[in-house]
Every structure is written in structure tokens, then in C-alpha cells.
Backbone bond lengths (Angstrom), bond angles and torsions (degrees), N, CA, C in turn:
res aa  C-N    CA-C-N  psi(-1)  N-CA   C-N-CA  omega(-1)  CA-C   N-CA-C  phi
1 M - - - 1.450 - - 1.515 109.38 -
2 A 1.302 118.41 130.92 1.455 122.65 178.88 1.522 109.03 -118.23
3 W 1.328 115.80 143.76 1.443 119.91 177.84 1.522 110.15 -69.77
4 S 1.309 116.69 138.65 1.449 120.65 172.15 1.523 108.44 -93.21
5 V 1.310 117.73 136.39 1.455 120.41 179.44 1.527 110.43 -118.14
6 T 1.332 116.53 23.49 1.458 120.57 177.78 1.529 109.30 -78.68
7 D 1.327 115.56 170.48 1.450 120.26 -177.89 1.527 113.33 -96.04
8 S 1.313 118.90 9.33 1.458 120.47 -177.89 1.530 110.78 -71.99
9 V 1.331 115.43 152.30 1.455 120.65 178.25 1.532 110.16 -62.53
10 G 1.342 116.02 -39.34 1.457 119.57 179.41 1.514 112.69 -59.27
11 A 1.346 116.46 -42.11 1.461 120.39 178.64 1.520 110.95 -64.24
12 R 1.326 116.69 -38.31 1.464 120.24 178.65 1.530 110.95 -66.28
13 V 1.323 116.66 -39.76 1.462 120.16 179.04 1.526 110.46 -63.46
14 V 1.327 116.69 -43.52 1.467 119.88 178.35 1.519 110.28 -61.01
15 R 1.334 116.78 -46.94 1.458 119.82 178.63 1.530 110.61 -61.32
16 G 1.341 116.35 -41.75 1.453 119.76 -179.50 1.515 112.71 -61.65
17 V 1.325 116.31 -44.72 1.465 120.51 179.81 1.520 110.65 -62.01
18 V 1.332 117.14 -48.02 1.464 120.54 -177.34 1.521 111.30 -65.06
19 V 1.330 116.63 -49.62 1.463 120.68 -175.28 1.525 111.85 -65.08
20 F 1.337 116.75 -48.57 1.463 118.57 -173.90 1.527 112.99 -81.83
21 A 1.320 118.56 -27.89 1.466 119.04 173.51 1.519 109.96 -65.79
22 A 1.336 116.02 -42.92 1.465 119.79 177.89 1.526 110.65 -62.85
23 A 1.333 116.78 -43.98 1.466 120.10 179.85 1.528 111.12 -63.61
24 A 1.336 116.93 -39.79 1.463 120.53 -178.96 1.527 111.57 -66.81
25 V 1.327 116.33 -43.75 1.473 119.58 178.65 1.527 110.06 -62.18
26 L 1.323 115.91 -42.51 1.464 119.99 -179.61 1.527 111.27 -64.77
27 L 1.334 116.79 -49.64 1.463 120.07 -179.77 1.531 111.92 -64.01
28 G 1.334 115.34 -42.48 1.458 118.54 177.76 1.518 111.70 -61.52
29 G 1.319 115.86 -42.04 1.465 119.59 178.54 1.513 112.42 -62.41
30 I 1.333 116.53 -41.09 1.465 119.90 178.95 1.524 110.82 -66.39
31 A 1.353 116.77 -46.48 1.467 120.34 179.24 1.519 111.16 -60.62
32 G 1.339 116.27 -42.94 1.458 119.63 178.98 1.516 112.48 -65.26
33 T 1.323 116.99 -36.36 1.466 121.17 178.90 1.524 110.82 -64.79
34 L 1.335 116.39 -40.77 1.461 120.22 179.03 1.526 111.39 -64.56
35 Q 1.349 116.58 -32.18 1.454 120.89 -178.37 1.524 112.68 -84.44
36 W 1.344 115.36 -41.76 1.469 120.22 -175.86 1.525 107.65 -156.39
37 P 1.333 117.96 90.11 1.471 121.05 -173.93 1.528 113.50 -50.63
38 I 1.301 115.77 142.23 1.463 127.43 178.21 1.531 111.32 72.28
39 V 1.312 117.53 -69.45 1.463 119.92 -179.19 1.530 110.24 -63.96
40 G 1.324 116.15 -45.29 1.457 119.93 178.41 1.516 112.02 -64.81
41 T 1.315 116.49 -35.52 1.461 120.88 177.54 1.522 110.27 -57.05
42 F 1.303 116.21 -46.96 1.461 122.49 -177.46 1.523 111.57 -62.96
43 F 1.333 116.63 -55.43 1.465 119.54 -173.66 1.523 112.22 -68.20
44 A 1.321 117.66 -40.98 1.466 119.63 -178.28 1.527 110.89 -68.37
45 A 1.328 117.60 -39.40 1.468 120.38 178.63 1.518 110.45 -64.14
46 L 1.321 116.45 -42.98 1.462 120.98 -179.61 1.522 111.19 -64.53
47 E 1.333 116.21 -41.82 1.457 120.71 -178.50 1.530 111.60 -69.32
48 A 1.325 117.31 -31.98 1.467 120.77 -176.38 1.521 112.90 -75.89
49 A 1.323 117.83 -26.29 1.471 121.65 -173.09 1.532 114.02 -54.02
50 P 1.345 120.01 -52.81 1.473 118.80 -178.44 1.521 113.29 -63.84
51 W 1.333 117.56 -29.93 1.462 120.08 176.23 1.529 110.31 -67.23
52 G 1.322 116.16 -36.02 1.459 119.55 176.39 1.517 111.98 -65.46
53 V 1.319 116.51 -41.26 1.464 120.68 177.72 1.528 110.27 -61.49
54 A 1.323 116.37 -46.68 1.464 120.59 179.35 1.524 111.21 -61.16
55 T 1.321 116.59 -40.42 1.463 120.79 178.78 1.518 111.10 -61.99
56 G 1.329 116.29 -47.65 1.456 120.48 -178.47 1.517 113.29 -62.61
57 V 1.319 116.48 -42.90 1.470 120.49 179.68 1.524 110.26 -65.00
58 F 1.318 116.91 -45.39 1.462 120.63 -178.55 1.528 111.34 -61.80
59 I 1.324 116.68 -47.32 1.460 120.45 -179.44 1.522 110.66 -62.51
60 A 1.325 117.41 -42.09 1.467 120.84 -179.89 1.520 111.27 -60.77
61 L 1.330 116.50 -43.43 1.467 120.11 -177.10 1.530 112.24 -72.90
62 V 1.322 115.99 -43.37 1.466 119.68 -175.72 1.527 111.74 -70.03
63 T 1.336 117.48 -38.75 1.469 120.00 -174.71 1.522 114.05 -86.46
64 S 1.308 118.83 -6.57 1.466 120.90 -178.09 1.527 113.65 -56.33
65 P 1.344 119.94 -41.53 1.468 119.28 -178.44 1.533 113.88 -67.75
66 F 1.345 118.05 -21.81 1.468 119.53 -178.20 1.534 110.70 -132.73
67 A 1.341 115.74 42.84 1.462 121.05 -174.89 1.519 113.56 -59.74
68 S 1.326 118.31 -27.55 1.458 121.11 -177.35 1.527 113.00 -81.51
69 R 1.318 117.81 -10.78 1.460 121.47 179.58 1.526 108.78 -89.82
70 R 1.318 115.19 89.24 1.462 121.74 -168.37 1.526 113.22 -57.03
71 W 1.334 118.80 -45.30 1.454 119.59 -176.14 1.527 112.20 -71.16
72 A 1.321 116.93 -32.64 1.460 119.23 175.26 1.526 110.27 -65.55
73 V 1.331 115.31 -40.82 1.467 120.24 177.88 1.528 109.96 -63.51
74 R 1.325 116.41 -43.18 1.468 119.79 179.50 1.529 110.83 -62.51
75 A 1.336 117.38 -40.20 1.464 120.59 179.80 1.526 111.15 -62.95
76 V 1.344 116.16 -45.48 1.462 119.81 177.65 1.524 110.38 -62.55
77 G 1.329 116.79 -42.23 1.459 120.84 -179.84 1.511 112.52 -61.35
78 G 1.334 116.70 -46.09 1.454 120.08 -179.24 1.515 113.00 -65.60
79 L 1.340 116.41 -45.55 1.461 120.46 -179.42 1.526 111.48 -65.32
80 T 1.334 116.34 -42.28 1.469 120.03 -178.52 1.519 111.10 -68.14
81 S 1.315 116.41 -48.96 1.459 120.12 -177.24 1.521 111.46 -64.35
82 G 1.334 116.36 -45.10 1.462 118.98 178.60 1.520 112.15 -67.00
83 G 1.334 116.50 -40.50 1.467 120.17 -179.29 1.513 112.77 -65.29
84 L 1.337 117.17 -44.31 1.462 119.52 179.82 1.526 111.31 -71.71
85 A 1.331 117.37 -32.57 1.468 119.34 175.27 1.525 110.24 -63.06
86 L 1.337 116.29 -41.41 1.464 119.98 176.78 1.525 110.90 -64.14
87 G 1.336 116.78 -42.13 1.456 120.18 177.82 1.515 112.40 -62.00
88 G 1.326 116.07 -42.46 1.458 119.72 178.31 1.513 111.93 -64.71
89 L 1.332 116.21 -39.16 1.463 120.41 179.98 1.521 111.21 -65.28
90 L 1.331 116.19 -43.95 1.461 120.30 -177.41 1.525 112.88 -71.49
91 S 1.345 116.28 -28.51 1.461 119.39 -176.96 1.523 112.96 -95.06
92 Y 1.320 117.00 -1.24 1.469 120.26 -176.18 1.527 110.46 -63.01
93 A 1.325 114.94 128.63 1.463 119.56 -177.57 1.524 111.29 -127.28
94 G 1.328 117.18 20.42 1.459 121.13 -178.66 1.517 112.04 -82.92
95 P 1.333 116.20 -169.54 1.465 120.91 -175.46 1.524 114.28 -78.88
96 L 1.331 117.40 -4.35 1.457 120.27 -175.42 1.525 110.20 -101.25
97 K 1.313 116.73 127.08 1.460 121.87 178.21 1.529 108.48 -99.53
98 I 1.350 116.03 108.70 1.457 120.58 179.54 1.521 108.47 -87.10
99 D 1.349 118.02 122.99 1.458 118.97 -179.18 1.525 111.13 -77.58
100 G 1.321 115.75 170.57 1.451 121.81 -171.39 1.515 115.11 -58.04
101 D 1.325 117.35 -49.87 1.462 120.74 -175.94 1.528 111.82 -62.43
102 I 1.319 116.49 -47.36 1.458 120.38 179.65 1.521 110.29 -65.09
103 G 1.328 116.84 -41.44 1.453 120.82 -179.17 1.519 112.60 -62.43
104 W 1.331 117.46 -47.12 1.462 120.14 -179.28 1.524 111.49 -69.29
105 T 1.326 116.37 -34.30 1.469 119.21 175.07 1.519 110.35 -62.87
106 F 1.330 116.07 -40.55 1.460 121.56 177.57 1.523 111.17 -59.62
107 V 1.330 116.95 -42.68 1.465 121.29 -179.76 1.534 110.64 -66.29
108 V 1.328 116.72 -45.37 1.470 120.73 -178.54 1.523 111.06 -64.32
109 V 1.330 116.83 -44.32 1.471 120.35 178.87 1.522 110.57 -65.08
110 S 1.331 116.65 -37.69 1.469 120.41 177.18 1.520 110.86 -60.75
111 A 1.334 116.30 -43.45 1.463 120.05 178.40 1.525 110.31 -62.38
112 G 1.321 116.65 -42.49 1.458 120.22 178.34 1.511 112.72 -62.53
113 L 1.324 116.25 -41.42 1.462 119.58 177.62 1.523 111.04 -65.73
114 G 1.331 116.39 -34.63 1.460 119.34 176.66 1.513 111.54 -60.75
115 V 1.328 116.31 -41.01 1.467 121.08 177.98 1.526 110.75 -63.13
116 V 1.320 116.74 -40.65 1.475 121.60 -177.01 1.524 111.99 -76.06
117 L 1.328 117.09 -41.49 1.466 120.64 -170.42 1.524 114.04 -88.96
118 A 1.321 118.13 -24.35 1.462 119.83 -176.55 1.534 113.45 -55.88
119 P 1.344 120.06 -41.50 1.467 118.69 177.51 1.517 113.84 -61.58
120 M 1.338 117.63 -28.54 1.457 120.25 176.27 1.526 110.42 -64.13
121 V 1.320 115.23 -36.42 1.454 120.33 179.91 1.527 110.70 -73.44
122 A 1.319 116.47 -43.73 1.463 121.04 -174.45 1.528 112.63 -74.72
123 S 1.336 116.50 -39.50 1.461 120.04 -172.27 1.522 114.34 -108.62
124 G 1.306 118.38 -17.15 1.453 120.97 -174.97 1.508 110.85 95.55
125 L 1.312 117.46 176.27 1.446 121.95 -177.82 1.516 109.38 -155.23
126 E 1.295 114.49 165.32 1.458 119.52 176.23 1.515 109.35 -148.58
127 I 1.312 116.08 159.69 1.456 121.50 177.35 1.523 108.22 -85.77
128 T 1.302 117.30 137.78 1.451 120.55 -177.35 1.523 112.72 -89.20
129 A 1.307 117.01 -20.40 1.467 120.09 178.73 1.519 108.10 -145.90
130 K 1.303 117.00 113.67 1.458 121.08 -177.29 1.523 110.99 -86.08
131 A 1.305 114.08 149.69 1.460 120.22 174.92 1.516 107.80 -122.75
132 S 1.305 116.75 131.37 1.469 123.92 179.19 1.522 112.06 53.39
133 G 1.333 117.02 28.79 1.454 120.68 174.24 1.507 115.38 73.43
134 A 1.326 119.59 6.12 1.460 122.14 -176.82 1.523 110.04 -91.92
135 S 1.321 116.46 141.76 1.455 120.45 177.15 1.524 109.12 -76.72
136 V 1.330 116.16 167.58 1.462 119.98 179.43 1.528 110.45 -61.40
137 G 1.337 116.89 -39.04 1.455 119.90 179.24 1.517 112.52 -64.30
138 E 1.325 115.81 -41.83 1.456 120.05 179.94 1.528 111.22 -66.22
139 R 1.321 116.64 -41.20 1.461 119.82 179.22 1.524 111.04 -67.45
140 F 1.328 116.14 -40.51 1.463 120.34 178.57 1.527 110.40 -61.23
141 A 1.334 116.21 -48.70 1.464 120.87 -178.99 1.526 110.97 -61.50
142 A 1.342 116.73 -41.06 1.463 120.54 -179.23 1.527 110.95 -64.27
143 M 1.331 116.85 -41.41 1.462 119.90 -179.32 1.517 111.36 -66.22
144 V 1.337 116.59 -40.95 1.465 119.63 179.28 1.523 110.79 -67.33
145 R 1.335 116.47 -41.59 1.478 119.47 178.01 1.521 111.00 -59.73
146 R 1.327 116.21 -47.08 1.461 119.31 -179.15 1.524 111.19 -62.66
147 G 1.334 116.36 -42.03 1.455 119.14 177.99 1.514 112.24 -61.09
148 A 1.337 116.60 -42.48 1.461 120.91 179.92 1.527 111.35 -64.70
149 V 1.334 116.36 -43.50 1.471 120.25 -178.67 1.518 110.95 -66.31
150 I 1.334 116.16 -49.40 1.467 119.76 -179.31 1.528 110.50 -61.96
151 G 1.336 115.87 -44.22 1.462 119.41 179.45 1.515 112.65 -62.43
152 S 1.330 117.10 -41.57 1.466 119.68 -179.37 1.522 111.82 -65.79
153 I 1.333 116.29 -39.94 1.472 119.75 179.43 1.524 111.06 -65.61
154 L 1.339 115.72 -48.12 1.467 119.19 179.91 1.528 110.94 -64.15
155 G 1.341 116.25 -42.38 1.464 119.59 -180.00 1.513 112.24 -63.32
156 A 1.332 116.28 -42.69 1.467 119.95 179.26 1.527 110.86 -63.96
157 A 1.337 116.22 -41.39 1.464 120.25 -179.65 1.527 110.75 -63.26
158 V 1.336 115.85 -46.08 1.464 119.31 179.15 1.522 110.53 -64.36
159 G 1.344 116.90 -42.98 1.450 120.35 178.96 1.528 112.15 -60.03
160 L 1.325 116.28 -41.72 1.462 120.43 179.23 1.521 111.62 -63.06
161 V 1.326 116.32 -45.78 1.469 120.23 -179.52 1.525 110.80 -63.07
162 V 1.333 115.97 -46.52 1.472 119.79 179.39 1.523 110.55 -61.88
163 G 1.346 116.88 -41.72 1.457 120.74 179.72 1.520 112.37 -63.42
164 L 1.327 115.93 -41.15 1.462 119.68 -179.65 1.525 111.65 -65.17
165 F 1.323 115.88 -39.94 1.461 119.01 -178.61 1.528 111.93 -77.15
166 A 1.346 116.85 -33.31 1.462 119.81 -178.11 1.523 111.52 -76.38
167 F 1.338 116.85 -53.14 1.471 121.93 -178.71 1.520 106.66 -164.98
168 A 1.314 116.75 101.83 1.461 122.95 -169.31 1.538 114.90 -49.95
169 P 1.344 119.88 -42.55 1.476 118.57 -178.74 1.535 114.01 -60.65
170 T 1.337 117.17 -21.79 1.466 119.53 -178.69 1.533 112.28 -91.60
171 A 1.332 116.72 1.85 1.462 120.34 -175.94 1.537 113.35 -56.52
172 P 1.352 119.99 -42.58 1.473 118.97 178.51 1.528 113.26 -59.81
173 F 1.350 116.47 -38.26 1.461 119.51 178.60 1.525 110.65 -68.26
174 A 1.337 115.55 -40.05 1.457 119.69 178.52 1.526 110.58 -64.51
175 L 1.326 117.16 -34.96 1.467 121.23 177.87 1.529 110.58 -62.35
176 V 1.342 116.22 -46.34 1.472 120.43 179.83 1.518 110.51 -65.13
177 E 1.332 116.88 -46.51 1.462 120.34 179.57 1.523 111.14 -60.58
178 G 1.333 115.84 -42.82 1.462 119.85 178.97 1.519 111.76 -64.20
179 G 1.341 116.15 -37.01 1.461 119.63 178.80 1.515 111.98 -64.86
180 I 1.332 116.91 -43.09 1.470 120.87 178.55 1.520 110.42 -65.26
181 F 1.316 115.04 -46.44 1.463 120.88 179.25 1.529 110.42 -59.05
182 G 1.318 116.21 -46.76 1.459 120.75 -178.60 1.512 112.74 -65.93
183 T 1.327 117.46 -34.33 1.466 120.63 178.73 1.518 111.23 -62.22
184 V 1.332 115.96 -47.55 1.472 119.81 179.37 1.526 110.30 -63.14
185 M 1.322 116.83 -43.68 1.463 120.37 179.11 1.520 110.76 -62.08
186 G 1.323 116.05 -42.12 1.464 120.14 179.68 1.507 112.17 -62.66
187 V 1.333 116.90 -39.87 1.469 120.77 178.30 1.518 110.46 -65.11
188 V 1.328 117.67 -42.09 1.467 120.51 179.07 1.526 110.59 -59.64
189 F 1.325 117.26 -47.41 1.462 119.87 -179.39 1.529 111.33 -68.40
190 A 1.327 117.15 -33.71 1.469 120.02 176.68 1.518 110.70 -65.44
191 L 1.324 117.01 -38.37 1.460 120.61 177.69 1.523 111.24 -65.48
192 L 1.320 116.96 -37.18 1.461 120.09 175.13 1.529 110.67 -61.03
193 M 1.326 116.23 -44.86 1.460 120.68 178.64 1.519 110.70 -64.87
194 A 1.329 116.95 -43.05 1.465 120.60 -179.43 1.522 110.76 -62.63
195 A 1.331 116.66 -41.32 1.460 119.92 178.90 1.517 110.88 -62.12
196 A 1.325 116.47 -43.24 1.467 120.34 -178.87 1.523 111.94 -67.13
197 V 1.335 116.87 -36.84 1.461 120.63 -174.58 1.518 112.56 -86.75
198 L 1.341 117.27 -41.76 1.461 120.55 -169.40 1.522 114.87 -94.47
199 L 1.318 118.20 -36.91 1.468 119.67 -175.09 1.522 113.35 -56.19
200 P 1.343 119.19 -41.99 1.463 117.61 178.63 1.520 113.68 -63.22
201 R 1.326 118.35 -17.75 1.464 121.69 -177.23 1.524 113.65 -96.76
202 I 1.330 116.49 -2.29 1.458 120.73 -173.62 1.523 110.77 -97.94
203 K 1.311 116.19 139.83 1.456 120.97 170.90 1.522 108.67 -131.51
204 V 1.310 115.48 149.00 1.459 121.56 179.55 1.511 108.80 -84.03
205 L 1.323 116.19 136.03 1.466 120.82 178.07 1.527 109.95 -73.23
206 T 1.291 117.48 148.86 1.456 121.24 178.93 1.520 109.55 -96.84
């Protein structure tokens, strides 16, 4: 996957979905981990993903007419990201109970990320230093794929072992559940690695 840096609305929507879905899964996973390690990581990351997609699409569409006005784009990004994060937090009906401090921190950090990431969606981005000839998009996709694969394998293996020891006939179901659980966990950790490795190398196009 390669980043598009064209000025089309479609390219902005694609960038918005990728950037903000990844940010939402990462933030949700971190918030869930602080509340309930491992189990909370899974459910919060999963619940945050569609809110990230909605955020990215909205920002891409709204900022397209004034993409070159960086501060206006940042304002829309911060308000949208923080507002939808608050909406997601208030409407959450899953098994994880997010307490007040963690929840409000999640909203504030989401707003801050909206301010930082919105220009990437509106104007495009590029990698400032390439490694092994791969673009930032290709490296990002590779890291997420590897995280998902490794997580699914480890999760399935753990699920199978737990299922066999708990009640052997349920082992196949435990294997599937463990694989799904591990995939989400693997993606969250891959996003953490991608953020640490790639973000310092990225600059927003003017």
C-alpha cells in the first residue's frame, strides 16, 4: 500500500480512514489496557475502530475545500476527533467500564491527535528518510500485517491450550476465539511500533 499525495477528495478520504482508524485502535487499546489489561485492550480497540473511520471520513470531506489553510484544518481535526471520541465514550455499551479519568484523558488525547493528524489527511504526507526503498505506506502496512499474523498465531495457540485443559470438546472454539483476540492485540502492538518508528520520519506536505 502506498500513500496517495494527490489533491482529490477520494485520496483524502483514504488517508483519513487509514490514519484515524489506526489512531483510534491504538488509543482505544491503550485506554482499555489502563482499565483492564489484555481483555480491556481487545474490547476498547475493537470498539474505537469505527469511530476512527467516521472521524477520518468526516475530516477529509469537510476540510477538502480549504485544505491549504493549516490552522483551519487543525481546528476541524481537533473538534471532530475530540467530539467523536466523547460520543463513542458516552455511547459505549460493551463489557468494559472506562472510569472518568481514563475516559477524559482519552478524549483530550484524541482531540490533540486530531489537531496533529488532520493536515496529513488534508494535504498529504511523505517519508523524509526511506529505509530499504519502502514508502511509509508500505512499511506501515507490512508492520500491521506482521502484527496481525503473529498475534493471531499466538492467540490461537494459547486458546487451543486453554481449551484443551479446560474442556477438550470446546478446544476448537477456544482456538478461534484466541485467534481473533490475538489478531486485535497484535494490531494494537504493531501500531505502537509503527508510531514509534514511522512518525518521526513523516512530514506533512504543504
